[in-house]
C-alpha positions in Angstrom: 21.5 18.2 -9.6 18.9 17.8 -6.7 16.0 18.6 -8.9 17.1 15.9 -11.4 17.2 13.2 -8.7 13.5 14.5 -7.5 12.4 13.9 -11.0 14.6 10.6 -11.8 12.5 8.0 -10.6 9.6 8.9 -13.2 11.8 9.2 -15.8 13.0 5.8 -16.1 12.0 3.3 -18.6 12.1 -0.6 -18.3 11.6 -0.8 -14.6 8.5 -2.9 -14.4 6.5 -5.2 -16.4 2.5 -5.4 -16.1 2.0 -9.4 -17.6 -1.5 -9.8 -19.5 -2.0 -13.4 -19.1 -3.4 -14.7 -22.9 -5.8 -17.8 -23.3 -3.4 -20.4 -22.6 -2.9 -19.7 -19.2 1.2 -19.0 -19.5 1.7 -16.6 -22.8 1.4 -12.9 -21.9 1.9 -9.6 -23.5 3.2 -6.3 -22.2 3.8 -2.9 -23.5 7.1 -1.0 -22.9 8.3 2.5 -24.3 5.0 4.3 -24.2 4.1 6.7 -24.6 6.3 7.8 -27.4 7.8 4.6 -29.0 5.4 2.1 -27.6 6.1 -1.4 -28.7 3.8 -4.7 -27.3 5.3 -7.5 -26.7 4.3 -11.2 -26.7 6.4 -13.9 -24.5 5.8 -17.6 -25.4 7.1 -19.6 -22.4 6.7 -23.1 -24.2 8.5 -21.6 -27.2 10.8 -19.6 -24.8 10.2 -16.6 -27.0 10.0 -13.0 -27.2 8.7 -11.1 -29.8 6.5 -8.0 -31.1 2.9 -9.0 -30.8 1.8 -6.5 -33.7 3.5 -5.6 -36.8 3.9 -1.9 -36.3 3.8 -0.6 -39.7 1.1 -2.4 -41.1 -0.8 -1.7 -38.1 -0.1 2.1 -38.3 -1.0 2.3 -42.4 -4.2 0.8 -41.6 -5.0 2.8 -38.7 -4.2 5.9 -40.8 -6.6 5.1 -43.2 -9.1 4.7 -40.5 -8.4 8.0 -39.1 -7.9 10.1 -42.3 -4.3 11.1 -40.8 -1.3 9.5 -39.6 -1.5 8.0 -36.0 0.0 9.8 -33.2 3.6 8.7 -31.6 6.0 6.9 -33.2 5.4 3.3 -32.4 2.1 1.7 -31.6 -0.5 5.0 -30.6 -1.9 2.6 -27.8 -0.6 0.7 -24.7 -3.8 -1.3 -23.7 -5.9 -3.3 -25.8 -8.4 -6.4 -25.3 -8.4 -9.6 -27.4 -11.8 -10.3 -29.1 -13.0 -13.7 -30.9 -10.5 -16.4 -29.4 -7.8 -13.8 -29.7 -8.0 -13.5 -33.5 -8.8 -9.8 -33.2 -8.1 -7.1 -30.8 -10.3 -4.0 -29.5 -8.1 -0.7 -28.7 -8.6 3.1 -28.3 -7.0 6.1 -30.5 -8.1 9.8 -30.6 -11.1 8.7 -27.8 -12.7 6.3 -30.7 -12.7 2.5 -30.5 -11.3 0.4 -33.1 -11.5 -3.5 -33.4 -8.3 -4.9 -35.8 -8.6 -8.2 -37.4 -4.7 -10.0 -36.5 -4.9 -11.9 -40.0 -5.8 -9.3 -42.2 -4.9 -6.0 -40.2 -8.6 -4.7 -41.5 -9.2 -2.0 -39.0 -13.2 -1.0 -38.3 -14.4 1.6 -35.9 -16.7 0.1 -33.3 -18.6 1.1 -30.0 -16.9 0.7 -27.0 -18.7 -1.0 -24.2 -18.6 0.2 -20.5 -15.5 -0.7 -18.8 -15.0 -1.3 -15.0 -13.2 1.9 -14.6 -16.2 4.2 -15.2 -19.0 2.0 -14.2 -17.9 -0.5 -11.4 -17.3 -3.8 -10.8 -18.3 -6.6 -13.1 -20.2 -9.7 -12.0 -18.7 -13.2 -12.6 -20.9 -13.7 -15.7 -20.2 -10.2 -17.2 -23.8 -8.9 -17.3 -23.7 -6.6 -14.9 -21.6 -3.6 -13.0 -22.3 -2.6 -9.9 -21.0 0.8 -8.3 -22.1 2.9 -5.5 -23.5 6.6 -5.8 -26.1 9.0 -4.6 -26.7 10.8 -1.0 -24.0 9.1 1.2 -21.2 10.8 -0.7 -20.2 13.4 1.9 -17.0 14.5 4.1 -18.9 12.8 6.9 -18.1 9.3 5.2 -14.7 10.3 4.9 -11.3 9.6 7.4 -11.4 5.8 8.2 -14.3 5.1 5.7 -12.6 5.8 2.6 -14.5 8.2 1.1 -17.5 7.0 -0.5 -20.8 5.7 0.5 -24.3 5.8 -0.9 -26.9 3.6 -3.0 -25.9 0.4 -4.9 -27.0 0.8 -8.5 -26.3 -2.0 -11.5 -25.9 -1.5 -14.9 -25.8 -3.8 -17.8 -22.7 -4.5 -19.7 -24.0 -3.3 -22.8 -25.4 0.2 -21.5 -28.7 -0.3 -22.0 -30.3 -1.0 -18.3 -29.6 0.5 -15.3 -31.4 -0.6 -11.9 -31.1 1.3 -8.3 -30.8 -1.9 -6.1 -31.1 0.6 -2.8 -32.6 3.8 -2.1 -31.9 4.4 1.6 -28.6 6.5 1.3 -28.7 9.6 3.3 -26.1 12.2 4.6 -23.6 9.8 6.9 -25.7 6.7 6.1 -25.0 4.2 2.9 -23.5 1.6 1.4 -20.2 0.9 0.6 -18.0 -2.2 -1.6 -19.7 -5.3 -2.6 -18.6 -8.8 -3.5 -20.6 -10.7 -6.1 -21.7 -14.4 -5.8 -20.5 -16.7 -8.3 -23.7 -17.0 -9.6 -23.7 -13.2 -10.1 -27.6 -13.0 -8.4 -26.5 -11.6 -5.1 -23.8 -8.9 -3.7 -22.2 -8.8 -0.2 -22.1 -5.2 0.9 -21.6 -3.2 3.8 -24.4 -0.8 5.1 -22.4 2.0 7.3 -24.1 4.2 9.8 -22.2 7.2 11.1 -25.1 9.6 12.2 -24.3 11.0 15.5 -20.9 9.4 15.6 -18.0 11.5 16.7 -16.5 14.1 14.2 -14.2 16.9 13.7 -15.0 19.9 11.6 -13.4 20.0 7.8 -12.8 23.6 7.1 -12.8 24.6 3.6 -11.1 27.9 3.6 -10.8 28.4 -0.2 -14.5 28.0 -1.0 -16.3 31.1 -1.1 -18.0 31.8 0.8 -15.9 29.4 3.6 -17.9 26.7 5.4 -17.5 23.9 7.6 -18.3 19.9 7.1 -18.1 17.1 9.6 -15.7 14.6 8.8 -16.1 11.1 10.7 -13.0 10.4 13.5 -13.8 9.0 16.6 -11.0 9.3 19.5 -9.8 6.1 21.2 -12.4 4.5 23.2 -15.2 6.8 21.5 -17.9 5.2 19.8 -17.5 4.2 16.3 -20.0 4.2 13.6 -21.6 1.0 12.9 -21.8 -1.5 9.7 -24.0 -3.9 8.7 -23.0 -6.9 6.3 -25.9 -7.4 3.9 -26.7 -9.7 1.3 -28.5 -7.9 -1.8 -30.2 -10.0 -4.1 -29.5 -8.4 -7.5 -32.7 -9.5 -9.1 -35.2 -9.1 -6.8 -33.7 -6.4 -4.4 -34.4 -8.4 -1.1 -32.0 -7.6 1.5 -30.9 -10.5 4.0 -28.9 -8.8 6.9 -25.9 -10.7 8.2 -24.1 -8.9 11.2 -23.7 -5.5 12.9 -21.1 -4.5 14.7 -18.9 -1.2 15.1 -16.3 -0.2 12.4 -14.4 -1.7 11.0 -16.9 -4.1 11.6 -17.6 -7.2 9.6 -15.4 -7.6 6.6 -16.6 -9.8 3.7 -13.8 -11.6 2.4 -15.3 -14.6 0.1 -17.8 -16.4 -1.3 -17.9 -20.5 -0.9 -17.6 -21.6 -4.9 -20.9 -22.8 -4.6 -22.3 -20.0 -3.5 -23.9 -21.3 -0.1 -22.0 -19.2 2.2 -20.1 -16.1 2.8 -17.2 -16.0 4.5 -16.6 -13.0 6.5 -14.0 -11.3 9.5 -15.6 -10.1 12.5 -12.8 -8.2 14.4 -13.5 -7.3 18.1 -12.5 -3.7 19.3 -9.0 -3.5 20.5 -7.9 -6.4 18.4 -8.4 -8.8 21.2 -9.9 -11.6 19.1 -10.7 -12.1 15.3 -13.1 -14.7 14.2 -13.7 -16.1 10.8 -17.3 -16.4 10.1 -19.3 -18.4 7.6 -23.2 -16.6 6.6 -26.2 -18.5 5.0 -27.0 -15.7 2.4 -30.7 -16.8 2.5 -31.5 -16.7 5.8 -28.8 -14.4 7.6 -27.8 -17.0 9.9 -24.0 -17.4 11.2 -21.5 -20.0 12.2 -18.2 -19.6 13.8 -15.5 -21.3 11.6 -12.4 -20.4 13.7 -11.3 -17.8 16.2 -7.9 -16.2 16.6 -7.7 -15.0 20.0 -4.6 -12.4 19.8 -4.2 -11.6 16.2 -2.3 -8.7 16.0 -0.8 -7.5 13.8 -3.6 -9.3 11.3 -3.0 -7.8 7.8 -5.4 -5.1 8.3 -4.3 -3.1 4.9 -5.3 -6.2 2.9 -7.6 -8.6 5.1 -9.0 -10.6 2.3 -5.7 -12.0 1.9 -6.2 -14.0 4.9 -8.0 -16.4 3.4 -7.4 -18.5 0.0 -10.4 -21.1 -0.8 -9.3 -24.3 -2.7 -11.5 -25.4 -5.8 -12.6 -28.6 -4.1 -14.9 -26.6 -1.9 -14.0 -28.2 1.1 -10.8 -26.8 2.3 -9.4 -23.3 2.7 -5.6 -22.0 3.5 -5.7 -19.4 6.2 -2.6 -17.1 7.5 -2.2 -16.7 11.5 0.3 -15.0 13.6 -0.4 -17.6 16.4 3.3 -18.9 16.7 4.8 -15.4 16.6 5.2 -15.3 12.6 2.5 -15.0 9.8 2.2 -18.6 8.5 0.0 -20.9 6.5 -1.9 -23.3 7.6 -4.9 -25.7 6.0 -8.2 -25.7 7.3 -11.7 -27.5 6.2 -14.7 -25.2 6.1 -15.9 -27.0 9.4 -13.2 -25.3 11.1 -11.0 -28.1 11.7 -7.4 -27.6 11.3 -5.6 -30.0 8.8 -2.2 -29.3 9.2 0.2 -26.1 9.4 2.0 -25.7 6.3 4.7 -23.5 6.8 7.0 -22.7 10.0 10.0 -20.8 10.8 11.1 -17.6 12.0 10.4 -15.9 8.9 6.8 -14.0 7.9 4.7 -15.5 5.1 3.2 -12.0 3.2 1.0 -13.5 1.0 -0.5 -16.5 -1.1 0.3 -15.9 -4.9 -1.4 -18.9 -6.3 -2.5 -22.7 -5.5 -1.5 -25.4 -8.1 -3.8 -28.1 -6.5 -3.2 -30.6 -9.5 0.5 -30.3 -8.6 -0.1 -30.0 -4.7 2.0 -26.7 -4.5 0.9 -23.3 -2.5 2.9 -20.5 -4.2 3.6 -17.6 -1.5 6.0 -14.6 -1.2 7.9 -14.8 2.4 10.7 -12.6 4.0 12.7 -16.1 4.2 16.0 -14.9 4.3 17.5 -14.8 7.7 20.3 -12.7 6.6 18.3 -10.2 5.1 14.9 -9.9 6.7 13.2 -7.1 4.7 13.9 -9.0 1.5 10.8 -10.5 0.0 10.7 -13.7 -2.0 9.0 -16.1 -3.7 8.7 -19.8 -2.3 6.3 -22.5 -2.5 5.5 -25.6 -0.2 3.2 -28.7 -0.7 -0.5 -28.9 0.8 0.9 -31.7 3.0 3.1 -28.9 4.6 6.5 -30.4 3.0 9.2 -29.3 0.5 9.4 -25.9 1.2 11.7 -24.0 -1.1 12.5 -20.6 -1.8 12.4 -19.8 -5.6 14.0 -16.8 -6.1 17.5 -15.7 -4.5 18.8 -12.0 -5.9 18.9 -9.9 -2.9 15.6 -6.9 -2.6 12.3 -7.1 -3.3 10.9 -9.5 -5.8 7.5 -8.9 -7.3 5.4 -11.9 -8.6 3.1 -12.3 -11.3 2.0 -15.9 -11.1 0.4 -17.3 -14.7 -2.8 -18.9 -14.3 -1.6 -21.9 -15.7 0.6 -22.0 -12.6 3.3 -23.0 -15.0 5.5 -20.4 -14.8 5.8 -16.8 -13.0 7.3 -13.3 -14.0 9.7 -12.4 -11.5 10.5 -8.2 -11.3 13.5 -7.7 -9.0 15.6 -4.9 -7.6 17.6 -3.8 -4.4 18.8 -0.4 -3.5 21.6 -0.7 -5.3 20.4 -2.7 -8.6 17.9 -1.9 -11.1 15.0 -3.8 -11.7 15.4 -6.7 -13.6 12.5 -9.0 -15.1 12.7 -12.5 -15.6 10.5 -15.4 -16.9 10.7 -18.7 -14.6 9.1 -21.8 -14.3 6.9 -22.8 -11.5 10.1 -24.4 -10.1 12.4 -21.4 -9.9 14.3 -22.5 -13.3 15.0 -19.4 -15.3 13.7 -19.4 -18.9 14.7 -15.7 -19.9 15.3 -12.1 -18.9 12.1 -10.3 -20.4 13.6 -6.8 -19.6 16.5 -5.1 -18.0 16.3 -1.2 -17.1 19.2 0.4 -18.2 19.8 3.3 -16.0 23.7 3.6 -16.6 23.7 6.7 -18.8 21.5 8.5 -16.6 23.6 7.4 -13.6 26.8 8.5 -15.0 25.0 11.9 -15.5 23.9 12.1 -12.2 27.3 10.7 -10.6 24.8 8.6 -8.4 26.2 6.8 -5.6 24.6 3.6 -4.3 23.2 3.5 -1.1 24.7 1.3 1.8 22.5 -0.8 3.9 23.6 -1.5 7.3 22.8 -3.8 10.3 23.3 -2.3 14.2 21.9 -3.3 17.3 18.9 -1.4 19.2 18.8 0.4 22.4 18.9 -3.1 24.2 22.1 -4.0 22.9 21.0 -7.4 21.4 18.2 -6.8 18.7 19.2 -6.3 15.0 18.3 -3.1 13.2 18.4 -2.9 9.7 18.3 0.4 7.7 20.0 2.4 4.6 22.4 5.5 4.4 22.3 7.9 1.5 25.2 9.7 0.6 25.7 13.0 -1.7 26.8 12.4 -5.1 30.2 14.3 -4.5 30.7 12.6 -1.4 34.5 13.0 0.2 35.2 10.8 2.9 37.5 13.2 4.3 34.7 16.1 4.8 32.1 16.5 7.8 28.2 16.2 6.6 25.1 17.1 8.4 23.1 14.2 9.4 19.5 13.7 8.5 17.6 10.6 9.6 14.1 9.0 8.7 12.0 7.1 10.8 10.6 4.3 8.9 7.9 1.7 9.3 10.0 -0.8 7.1 13.3 -0.1 5.6 13.9 0.4 1.7 15.0 -2.8 -0.2 14.0 -1.2 -3.9 16.0 0.5 -6.5 15.9 4.3 -5.8 13.1 4.7 -3.4 12.7 7.8 -2.1 10.8 7.2 1.2 8.8 9.8 2.4 10.2 13.2 1.4 13.3 12.3 -0.6 15.9 10.2 1.0 18.2 10.2 -2.1 17.1 13.2 -3.9 17.8 15.2 -0.2 21.4 13.8 -0.1 22.2 15.8 -2.7 21.8 18.7 -1.0 24.7 17.9 1.2 23.4 15.6 4.0 24.3 11.8 4.9 20.7 10.6 5.2 20.3 7.8 7.6 16.9 5.6 7.7 15.9 3.2 10.4 12.9 0.9 11.3 13.1 0.4 15.3 11.3 -2.0 17.3 7.9 -1.8 16.9 7.6 -1.6 13.2 6.3 -4.0 10.8 7.8 -7.3 8.9 10.3 -9.0 11.5 7.4 -10.6 13.6 5.3 -10.7 16.4 7.6 -10.3 19.2 9.4 -7.2 17.2 6.0 -5.5 16.2 4.7 -6.1 19.7 7.6 -4.5 21.8 5.6 -1.0 21.5 2.4 -2.8 22.3 0.6 -1.3 25.5 3.5 1.2 25.7 3.8 2.9 22.4 6.7 5.3 21.5 8.7 4.0 24.4 11.8 2.4 22.5 11.8 4.0 19.1 13.7 7.1 19.8 16.5 5.2 21.9 16.6 3.2 18.7 17.3 5.9 16.4 20.0 7.6 18.9 21.8 4.3 19.3 21.7 3.9 15.3 23.5 7.2 15.0 26.2 6.6 17.6 27.1 3.1 16.6 27.1 4.5 12.5 29.1 7.6 13.4 31.8 5.2 15.4 33.0 4.0 12.0 31.8 7.0 9.8 34.1 10.1 10.9 32.2 11.9 8.1 28.7 12.1 10.2 28.9 15.2 12.1 26.5 14.4 15.3 26.6 18.0 16.3 24.2 18.7 13.0 21.4 15.9 13.5 18.1 16.6 12.0 15.2 14.1 11.7 12.2 14.0 9.2 8.9 11.9 9.1 5.2 12.3 8.5 1.9 10.9 9.9 3.1 8.3 12.5 6.9 9.2 11.6 6.0 12.6 12.0 4.9 11.5 15.6 8.4 9.9 15.9 9.9 13.1 14.7 8.4 15.6 17.1 9.0 13.1 19.7 13.0 12.4 19.0 13.1 16.7 19.2 11.3 16.2 22.6 12.9 13.1 24.2 16.3 13.6 22.7 17.1 17.7 22.5 20.7 17.1 22.8 20.8 15.0 19.9 18.4 16.4 17.2 19.0 19.9 16.4 16.1 20.3 13.4 13.2 18.6 12.9 10.3 18.5 10.1 7.2 17.0 11.1 4.7 16.5 8.4 0.7 15.7 9.0 1.9 14.1 12.4 -0.3 12.6 15.2 0.3 14.6 18.6 -1.9 12.6 20.8 -2.3 8.8 20.6 -5.3 9.3 22.5 -6.7 11.5 19.7 -6.3 8.8 16.8 -8.7 5.8 16.9 -6.0 3.5 15.6 -4.0 3.4 18.2 -6.6 1.6 20.1 -5.1 -1.7 18.5 -1.7 -0.8 20.1 -2.7 0.8 23.6 -6.3 -1.0 24.3 -8.9 0.8 26.2 -8.2 4.3 27.6 -10.1 3.5 30.7 -8.2 0.4 31.5 -4.6 2.1 30.2 -4.7 5.9 30.7 -1.1 5.8 31.9 -0.1 4.4 28.3 -1.8 6.9 26.6 -0.5 9.6 28.6 3.1 8.5 27.9 2.1 8.1 24.3 1.2 11.9 23.7 3.7 14.4 22.8 1.7 17.3 24.4 3.0 16.9 27.5 6.7 17.0 26.4 6.4 20.3 24.9 8.7 22.3 27.5 11.7 20.0 26.2 12.1 21.5 22.7 15.6 23.0 22.4 15.8 22.9 18.7 14.2 24.4 15.4 10.9 22.5 14.9 8.8 23.0 11.4 5.2 21.7 11.4 3.5 21.1 8.4 -0.2 20.2 7.9 -2.6 20.0 4.9 -6.0 21.6 6.5 -8.7 18.9 4.7 -6.7 16.0 6.3 -9.2 13.5 7.5 -6.5 10.6 8.3 -5.0 12.8 10.9 -6.9 16.1 11.5 -4.9 19.3 11.5 -6.3 19.9 15.0 -3.2 17.2 16.2 -0.8 20.2 14.9 -3.0 22.8 16.5 -2.8 20.9 19.8 1.0 20.5 19.6 1.1 24.3 18.9 -0.6 25.3 22.3 1.5 23.5 23.9 4.7 25.0 22.6 2.8 28.4 23.2 1.9 27.3 26.9 5.6 26.0 27.4 7.0 29.5 25.4 8.9 27.2 22.8 9.5 28.9 19.4 8.2 26.8 16.4 7.5 27.0 12.4 4.4 26.4 10.7 3.3 25.9 7.1 -0.4 25.1 6.6 -1.4 23.6 3.3 -4.8 24.9 2.4 -7.3 22.0 1.0 -4.6 19.3 1.3 -5.6 16.0 2.2 -2.8 13.8 4.2 -0.7 13.2 1.3 -0.7 16.8 -0.3 -0.2 16.9 -4.2 0.2 18.8 -7.2 1.9 22.0 -6.5 1.4 21.9 -2.8 3.7 18.5 -3.1 6.3 20.4 -4.8 5.9 23.8 -2.7 6.2 21.4 0.8 9.2 19.5 -0.6 11.2 22.8 -1.6 10.5 24.5 1.8 11.7 21.3 3.5 14.8 21.4 1.5 15.1 25.1 2.1 14.7 25.0 6.1 17.1 21.9 6.5 19.5 24.0 4.5 19.3 27.2 6.7 18.8 25.5 9.9 20.9 22.2 9.6 23.4 22.8 7.1 24.0 26.3 8.0 23.8 27.9 4.6 27.0 26.1 3.8 28.5 23.4 1.6 30.9 20.8 3.1 
């Protein structure tokens, strides 16, 4: 049963719809049933219809003649294609051959396939060139926070006939990464990175013969970082104009003005004390400051380009900021003058989805329901900052695809206890039709699935609401006593069948009550909630985790608080070990995967703790190493030896601290695995976690 739950999510059909918008800007097609019985549907919002785009039998007969044999599968033998000649023909691939189908006659001819963005890079706005990175900079030194690939910039023509090397200066630890094309396709904004002489850790390749070591860029808090230059490259003359130099993360190119006269980029001060939106002249390299955020934490580090949305008038932009305590939208002109705040209230905007300037609407996702603060909805507001509307209402997560016309949107939504449904709605939220519904009833009946239970309790301060989810075994008996397994999460699950981390749903089927919790200091609840740990990381989370257990167990006698385990990876892995050390009377077993052990040894914590030389006590407090002597329960440490995000040295230091304290521990090393293991290593790790918990937490006996 456990194995079926582990494999369940990947076997579901109809859980999502990927809308491919057509020439009218509102109609779209999508594929479902792949790969065995693929159907491609066309949805027309004007007629409010949904119908097959292709006559499957007719297409298969034509393709059989072209192939010389029956096509594979039972439906369409492809799920991706491209329109040609004003949507009168399509190009697709079958059996590694490209074909063109005329939609009026269904005549099929074999055709050469042009290079695609997937295999040759990022295409220019005019469609003539692909840009890519390749060359000498591709080394382990560039991994870690760099993202893995630096080298020289190359261009290749769309027809594959011409190839041009734009830069030729990349060497090991020095090279180019990423680019943004100018609107006229004449220039590329790119970062040139220099990690030579920067701090590294050795990456040991144990599986190679002979074994070897290579450096991986990894500065600790307060140490020198690599340098990042923002440079504009001329695609035709290869002229280089240097814009700005800073330490990593350095200048982050965001967008070109629509007329190409300026490049907008972010400059983030170290320790996140300020953030500047800058504009650069691509011909001279001169810069000007558009605006400054004096306390930008937490700005969207994962996708900083979402902070700016340029309007088509070329004079205004929408900016996101947490300056009033919540991530909200602000309308600016490009001189840096604030026109008005567009959204306000005790909720965070997630991202701008689209702007209908003609109608005057800004569409965006936001966590706008005060009763369910982690749910994400589509909302809109006018460019005058008025008539705020939440356009979706079903609980859970809403994945929005807005039509280019801005007249309709596709909404796929689900919650932890409700399978995904995809709907087509008008821009004002009016339902047009249900496009697709995931039918999982038969599988759920087979698995005897029990819907998770959402809960709200108080943090250890007795006042702050905390949200989480409880998972129960398929054969749950409220009269029995179950061991409890707790996950620390950065944000609670709000989608259907989400196995966060290492399988909350599937591990419950082994006989546990699985509890997830997002304590103070995690994301998604506003600046004050996330800033709770700022300056003193690790102070509140364990107390909140323990408080959650006590409150839930008070009304759930089936929770056996004499058998409580905790599990997490990366930062939640740090919290897992910390829970074992700070609350040894509560947590009997812990499994900590790829865990940070010492916050001073991890560069990302600078934004939370500031400079080590001025906040040494906070860094010492946020180290698990000093707490090793408090371990009482069973602790399993797991780490991939090729992890460049949290190097295995973190676990080695934790092991040494436990040895010095004469505390037993268990260890699994995953040779050659990165921060997130894959393949057989992932399966092995998952099975060993289950076995470890069974032996030490559940005691090998089923309740």
